[in-house]
C-alpha positions in Angstrom: -5.0 7.3 -17.5 -5.2 8.5 -21.7 -7.2 7.2 -24.5 -5.1 9.0 -26.8 -2.1 7.9 -29.3 0.2 9.8 -27.2 -1.1 7.9 -24.4 -1.1 4.5 -26.2 2.7 4.7 -27.0 2.9 5.8 -22.9 1.2 3.2 -21.9 2.7 0.0 -24.3 5.9 2.0 -22.7 5.3 1.5 -19.0 4.1 -2.1 -19.8 7.2 -3.0 -21.4 9.2 -2.0 -19.0 7.2 -3.8 -16.0 7.5 -6.9 -18.6 11.3 -6.7 -18.0 11.1 -7.0 -14.4 12.3 -9.7 -12.4 9.4 -11.0 -11.1 8.1 -11.0 -14.5 11.2 -11.7 -17.1 11.2 -14.7 -19.6 7.4 -16.2 -17.9 5.3 -17.7 -20.3 1.7 -17.1 -18.9 -0.6 -19.3 -21.2 -1.2 -22.0 -19.0 -2.1 -19.9 -15.8 -5.3 -21.5 -16.4 -7.6 -24.2 -15.5 -8.4 -26.7 -17.9 -11.6 -26.3 -18.1 -11.1 -23.1 -20.1 -9.7 -24.8 -22.9 -12.4 -27.4 -22.7 -14.5 -25.4 -23.3 -12.7 -23.1 -25.8 -12.6 -26.1 -27.8 -15.9 -26.9 -27.5 -17.0 -23.9 -29.5 -14.3 -24.1 -31.5 -15.7 -27.6 -32.7 -19.0 -26.1 -32.8 -18.0 -23.0 -34.8 -18.8 -21.0 -32.3 -15.8 -19.6 -31.1 -16.5 -16.1 -32.8 -19.5 -15.2 -31.2 -19.2 -11.6 -29.1 -19.6 -11.8 -25.4 -19.7 -10.1 -21.9 -18.0 -11.2 -18.6 -18.3 -9.5 -15.4 -15.7 -10.2 -12.3 -17.4 -9.0 -9.1 -17.4 -10.4 -5.5 -20.3 -10.8 -3.7 -19.3 -10.6 0.0 -16.7 -7.9 1.7 -14.0 -10.0 3.4 -12.8 -9.5 6.9 -16.4 -7.9 8.3 -14.9 -5.1 6.6 -17.2 -2.2 4.8 -15.5 -2.4 1.4 -12.3 -3.6 -0.7 -9.7 -1.8 -2.2 -8.8 -2.8 -5.9 -6.1 -4.0 -6.8 -4.3 -6.3 -9.3 -5.2 -4.5 -12.6 -1.2 -4.2 -13.5 -0.8 -8.2 -13.4 -3.9 -7.8 -15.1 -2.2 -5.4 -18.0 0.9 -7.8 -18.2 -0.8 -10.8 -18.8 -2.4 -9.4 -21.7 -0.2 -7.6 -23.0 2.0 -10.4 -23.5 -0.3 -12.9 -24.0 0.7 -16.0 -26.3 1.0 -19.6 -26.7 4.5 -20.4 -27.6 5.8 -23.5 -28.2 6.3 -25.7 -25.2 2.8 -24.4 -24.0 1.6 -25.8 -27.2 3.4 -29.0 -27.3 2.2 -29.9 -23.7 -1.5 -29.9 -25.1 -0.4 -31.5 -27.7 0.8 -34.4 -26.0 -2.6 -34.2 -23.4 -4.1 -35.7 -26.9 -7.6 -33.8 -26.1 -7.2 -31.1 -28.7 -7.3 -31.6 -32.8 -4.2 -30.0 -34.7 -6.9 -27.4 -36.0 -7.4 -26.5 -32.8 -3.4 -26.0 -31.8 -2.6 -24.0 -35.0 -5.5 -21.6 -34.1 -3.6 -20.8 -30.4 -0.5 -20.4 -31.9 -1.9 -17.5 -33.6 -4.1 -16.9 -30.4 -3.6 -13.0 -29.1 -6.5 -10.8 -26.8 -8.1 -8.7 -29.2 -11.1 -7.6 -27.1 -11.9 -4.8 -24.9 -11.2 -4.6 -21.1 -12.9 -2.0 -18.5 -11.7 -2.1 -15.1 -11.5 -0.1 -12.4 -8.6 1.3 -11.2 -5.9 0.0 -8.8 -6.4 1.8 -5.5 -10.9 2.5 -5.6 -12.7 1.4 -2.8 -15.3 -1.1 -4.3 -18.4 -2.8 -3.0 -19.6 -6.6 -3.8 -21.7 -6.9 -7.0 -20.0 -4.2 -8.7 -18.4 -5.3 -12.0 -14.6 -4.8 -11.2 -13.4 -5.7 -14.5 -15.7 -5.7 -18.0 -14.6 -8.4 -20.5 -16.2 -7.8 -24.2 -14.4 -10.0 -26.8 -15.2 -13.8 -28.6 -16.7 -15.8 -26.5 -12.9 -17.9 -26.8 -10.6 -15.3 -25.6 -13.1 -13.7 -23.3 -13.9 -17.2 -21.6 -9.9 -18.1 -21.6 -8.7 -15.8 -19.3 -11.1 -15.9 -16.6 -8.9 -17.7 -14.3 -6.0 -15.8 -14.3 -7.6 -12.1 -13.8 -9.4 -13.8 -10.8 -5.8 -15.0 -9.6 -4.5 -11.5 -10.1 -7.3 -9.4 -8.3 -8.8 -11.4 -5.6 -4.9 -12.0 -4.0 -3.9 -8.4 -4.3 -7.5 -6.6 -3.5 -7.3 -9.0 -0.7 -4.1 -8.2 0.8 -4.6 -4.5 0.2 -7.6 -4.4 2.1 -6.2 -6.0 5.1 -3.5 -3.5 5.0 -5.6 -0.8 4.9 -7.2 -2.3 8.4 -4.5 -2.4 9.8 -3.3 1.0 9.0 -6.9 1.8 10.0 -6.5 0.5 13.2 -2.9 2.0 14.0 -4.1 5.8 12.8 -7.6 5.2 14.6 -6.5 4.4 17.8 -3.7 6.8 18.1 -3.0 10.6 17.1 0.0 9.8 15.7 0.5 6.1 13.8 3.5 4.5 13.8 3.8 3.0 10.2 3.4 -0.8 9.7 6.2 -2.7 7.8 5.3 -6.1 5.5 7.4 -8.4 6.6 5.9 -11.8 5.9 8.2 -13.8 2.9 8.7 -16.1 5.1 5.0 -17.0 5.3 3.7 -16.5 2.5 2.7 -19.4 0.5 4.7 -19.3 -2.6 6.9 -16.6 -4.1 4.4 -15.0 -5.9 2.1 -14.5 -3.2 4.9 -12.7 -1.5 5.7 -10.5 -3.5 2.7 -9.5 -5.0 1.3 -9.3 -1.5 4.0 -7.1 -1.2 2.7 -4.7 -3.6 -0.9 -5.3 -2.8 0.5 -4.4 1.3 1.9 -0.5 -0.3 -1.4 -0.1 -2.0 -3.0 -0.6 1.4 -0.8 1.8 3.3 2.2 -0.1 4.5 5.6 2.2 4.5 8.1 -0.6 3.3 8.4 -4.5 3.4 11.3 -6.1 3.7 10.6 -8.3 0.6 14.0 -7.5 -1.3 12.5 -8.9 -4.3 9.2 -6.8 -4.1 11.4 -4.0 -3.5 13.5 -4.1 -7.0 10.8 -5.2 -8.7 8.3 -2.4 -7.3 10.2 0.2 -6.0 8.9 -0.1 -2.8 11.3 0.8 0.5 12.6 -2.5 2.1 13.2 -1.9 5.4 14.6 -4.7 8.3 16.5 -5.7 11.0 18.4 -8.9 12.5 17.4 -12.3 13.4 17.9 -14.2 16.9 20.7 -15.9 15.0 22.3 -13.1 14.5 22.1 -12.4 18.4 22.6 -16.4 19.4 26.0 -16.4 17.0 28.1 -14.1 18.8 30.1 -14.6 22.3 27.4 -12.2 23.7 24.8 -10.2 22.7 27.0 -7.2 23.3 29.1 -8.4 21.1 26.4 -8.5 18.5 25.0 -5.5 18.9 28.4 -3.9 18.4 29.3 -6.1 15.4 25.8 -4.5 13.7 26.7 -1.5 14.8 29.3 -1.5 13.0 28.3 -2.8 9.7 25.0 -0.1 9.9 26.0 3.0 11.4 23.9 4.8 9.6 20.5 2.5 10.2 21.2 0.0 13.6 18.0 -0.9 14.7 19.0 -4.2 17.9 16.3 -6.7 18.3 16.5 -7.2 22.0 14.4 -10.6 23.4 16.7 -13.3 22.3 17.6 -13.6 26.1 15.8 -11.0 28.3 14.6 -7.8 27.0 14.6 -5.6 30.4 17.7 -7.6 32.3 20.0 -8.3 28.9 19.0 -6.4 25.2 17.8 -3.2 27.0 20.9 -2.5 28.8 22.9 -4.0 26.3 21.2 -1.2 23.5 21.8 1.6 25.3 25.4 0.9 26.2 25.9 0.6 22.0 23.3 3.5 21.6 26.2 5.7 24.2 29.0 4.2 22.2 27.4 5.2 18.8 26.6 9.0 20.3 30.4 9.0 20.7 30.5 8.5 17.7 28.6 10.6 16.0 26.4 7.9 15.6 22.9 7.1 16.7 20.9 3.9 17.2 17.7 4.5 14.9 16.0 1.8 17.2 14.9 -1.2 18.9 12.7 -4.7 18.1 11.0 -6.8 20.2 9.6 -9.6 18.9 7.9 -12.0 21.4 6.9 -11.1 25.2 3.7 -8.2 26.6 4.6 -5.9 24.0 2.4 -3.3 25.7 3.9 -3.8 29.2 7.4 -4.3 27.7 7.1 -1.3 25.3 6.2 1.0 28.2 9.1 0.2 30.7 11.5 -0.3 27.1 10.8 3.5 26.2 11.2 4.6 29.8 13.8 3.6 30.0 15.5 4.8 26.9 14.0 8.5 27.7 16.2 8.1 31.6 19.0 7.7 29.4 18.9 10.6 27.3 17.6 8.3 24.4 14.2 9.7 23.2 15.2 9.6 20.0 15.5 6.1 19.4 11.9 4.4 17.7 10.6 0.5 19.5 9.5 -1.3 16.4 6.8 -4.5 17.4 6.4 -7.2 15.6 5.3 -10.9 16.8 1.7 -11.7 14.9 0.2 -8.6 14.7 -3.2 -7.9 13.3 -5.6 -4.8 13.3 -6.8 -6.4 16.3 -3.8 -6.3 18.5 -2.1 -3.3 17.1 -5.3 -1.1 18.0 -5.1 -3.0 21.5 -1.5 -2.2 22.0 -2.4 1.2 21.3 -5.1 1.5 23.6 -3.1 -0.4 26.7 -0.6 2.9 25.8 2.1 0.7 24.2 5.0 2.6 23.5 5.7 2.0 19.8 6.6 3.7 16.8 6.2 0.7 14.0 4.7 -2.2 13.6 5.9 -5.6 11.6 3.4 -7.4 10.0 3.6 -10.8 8.5 1.4 -13.9 8.6 -1.8 -11.9 9.3 -1.2 -9.6 6.4 0.2 -11.5 3.7 -1.6 -14.8 4.2 -5.0 -12.7 4.6 -5.1 -15.0 7.9 -9.0 -14.7 8.6 -9.8 -14.1 5.2 -7.6 -16.0 3.5 -9.5 -15.6 -0.1 -11.9 -12.9 -1.7 -14.2 -15.0 -3.6 -14.5 -13.1 -6.8 -16.0 -14.6 -9.5 -16.6 -14.2 -13.4 -20.1 -14.7 -14.9 -21.0 -14.7 -18.5 -23.8 -11.2 -18.8 -24.3 -10.9 -22.7 -23.8 -13.0 -26.1 -24.5 -11.4 -29.3 -27.2 -13.1 -31.5 -27.6 -12.3 -35.0 -25.2 -9.7 -34.6 -27.1 -8.1 -31.2 -26.1 -8.5 -27.7 -28.7 -10.1 -25.2 -28.5 -10.2 -21.7 -27.3 -13.7 -20.0 -28.6 -14.3 -16.5 -27.8 -17.0 -14.2 -30.1 -18.2 -11.4 -29.8 -20.2 -8.4 -31.7 -21.6 -5.6 -28.6 -19.1 -3.8 -30.5 -15.5 -4.5 -27.1 -13.9 -3.7 -25.7 -16.1 -7.1 -27.9 -14.5 -9.6 -26.9 -12.6 -11.7 -27.0 -9.0 -13.0 -27.6 -9.4 -16.8 -26.4 -7.3 -19.5 -23.1 -4.9 -20.5 -23.3 -3.0 -17.4 -21.0 0.3 -16.0 -20.6 1.8 -12.4 -21.3 4.6 -11.1 -20.8 6.7 -7.8 -22.7 9.6 -6.8 -21.3 12.0 -4.8 -23.9 14.9 -2.6 -21.2 17.9 -1.1 -18.5 15.8 -1.7 -19.5 12.2 0.3 -20.2 8.8 -1.9 -24.0 8.5 -1.0 -24.3 5.5 -3.6 -23.3 3.7 -6.2 -25.5 2.4 -9.1 -25.1 -0.4 -11.8 -27.0 0.4 -14.4 -26.9 -0.4 -18.5 -23.9 0.8 -20.6 -26.1 2.8 -22.4 -28.2 4.7 -19.5 -27.6 8.0 -18.8 -28.1 9.9 -16.2 -28.7 14.2 -15.7 -26.9 15.3 -12.6 -29.3 18.5 -12.6 -32.5 15.8 -12.1 -33.3 14.1 -8.9 -32.4 10.5 -9.1 -34.7 7.9 -6.8 -32.1 4.9 -6.0 -33.9 2.3 -4.4 -32.3 -1.6 -3.1 -32.0 -4.4 -5.4 -33.5 -7.0 -2.9 -36.1 -4.5 -0.5 -37.4 -2.5 -3.2 -39.9 -0.3 -0.9 -36.1 0.9 0.3 -35.9 4.1 -1.7 -34.2 7.5 -1.4 -34.1 10.2 -3.5 -31.1 12.6 -4.6 -30.3 15.4 -6.2 -27.5 18.0 -6.7 -25.2 14.8 -7.3 -22.0 14.6 -9.0 -20.9 11.2 -10.8 -18.3 9.5 -11.2 -17.9 6.4 -13.6 -16.1 4.0 -12.1 -15.0 1.4 -15.6 -12.5 3.1 -17.1 -11.3 1.5 -20.8 -7.9 -0.5 -20.8 -7.8 -2.1 -23.9 -9.7 -1.7 -27.5 -10.1 -4.2 -29.9 -6.3 -5.5 -28.4 -4.7 -2.3 -28.2 -3.3 -1.1 -24.7 -5.3 2.4 -24.2 -4.3 2.6 -20.4 -1.4 4.3 -18.6 -0.8 2.4 -16.0 0.2 4.8 -12.6 2.9 4.2 -9.9 2.3 2.6 -6.7 2.4 5.7 -5.3 -0.5 7.3 -7.4 -2.6 4.6 -6.5 -2.1 4.5 -2.7 -2.8 8.5 -3.1 -5.8 7.5 -4.9 -6.3 4.7 -2.0 -6.6 7.9 0.4 -8.4 10.4 -1.7 -11.2 7.6 -2.3 -11.0 6.7 1.7 -11.8 10.7 2.3 -14.8 10.7 0.3 -16.6 7.8 2.5 -19.0 8.0 5.9 -16.9 7.3 8.7 -19.9 4.3 9.6 -18.6 2.3 6.2 -15.1 2.8 6.4 -15.1 1.5 10.7 -14.2 -1.9 11.3 -17.1 -3.2 13.3 -20.5 -3.8 12.6 -19.8 -0.8 9.4 -22.9 0.9 8.1 -23.9 -1.1 4.3 -23.1 1.6 1.9 -25.5 1.5 -0.8 -24.9 -0.3 -4.2 -28.0 -0.2 -6.0 -29.8 -1.4 -9.9 -31.0 1.1 -12.3 -34.6 0.7 -12.4 -33.9 -0.9 -16.1 -31.9 -3.0 -15.5 -34.1 -4.5 -11.8 -36.6 -4.5 -14.8 -34.2 -6.5 -17.0 -33.1 -8.7 -14.3 -37.1 -9.3 -13.3 -37.4 -10.6 -16.7 -35.2 -12.7 -17.4 -35.8 -14.3 -14.1 -39.7 -14.6 -15.1 -38.5 -16.3 -18.8 -35.7 -19.1 -17.5 -37.1 -19.9 -14.0 -39.6 -23.2 -15.2 -42.8 -22.6 -13.1 -43.7 -24.8 -9.8 -46.6 -27.2 -9.5 
């Protein structure tokens, strides 16, 4: 990450390179928004309020999948979107055809660009409910307009990255040596973008590769795959199909052995082809099982391969796998060396939406930024007001608590700090001798990109480094320890003041 002129040049070069990827190329995304963003924008314009400065926070309220945390992802797409945001002739003509907006407003849109400030947590950061993941500062028109797109990018990829990490954790927790997990969900994802960006997020979450070639081309993710049942069915015999595939791909042959019968047909034919390959100085890389009792079948297959002098041949399992199935199979002693995961990963399956929100938290009045709060009968939906930052406190190298504080607050690591639960305020603890990390970093300043986009490998390394700094109780899948995300005393006092000011007295 850089915040100097040299870094800006590098950052711009990187995002321009990203824009040349096929998944982005020639895309105009100005209309990737809900209609009410433009109607509110137009209303502010008509009222002469469109230049008012505001601050919005993007955050989520509840961890998905019963997890204890979320892996933040999607920032690269936010950067690409904001960097290229503009209304072209086709978009303006479409809006004109709606007969909702005046010509002077459309003229303003013609020159519209994002000129505000963005602060965000870097991709791969471990984050928690109610923490601002993105802070947007700018005019009320530009900050309001970008809401829908930012939520689309952050919600989806953070969800899939978190699900992938759960699967990777399940394999690692249950086995001394976890086999790699491959994302194979293209055919089950909701659409093209969900499949490609889902594969990207899955790699951030720890998957070692994808079957999706467009994702591989776009993001440099290793691509992996075998064959389908139709390949085997299309030949006179299963043995013919295996021999043809081994001839076509002698360096990377993985045979699908469950088209007819795993133990009576697929396995014996695979062993026969493996021996033929050995005679040619080649090696069968693996066999794949896509149905049946994977624990039982994999153990029988492993024993037969070993007895045949083929201990190097791996066993790939697929068939609607998720973190629970993977863990159970390992506990049952399944002899599986890698996992192909599709539907239950790329769709988020058991929690198909993260549910992130985007809320106004401050607005300028008379040139001075004033806090704003949203009040609700549902206490969880009451927002934290004001322009804020997020601090992570480490004690002896372990993350102890996060603190949401007002942006101008300072904390001296040399002084003890009392933290308290923002709801159950009697729950308090004092930390001292701590290190502090500020999670939100500058991405755009006055519309200029100042953030150098990291590689996917760097993002994945950030996930791994971050997880090592949390306790196992926070990271466990079942009933995880609730990690402390507290409010500073000043922020808590401000929130109570605004609640008292804006909530009508009950009779």
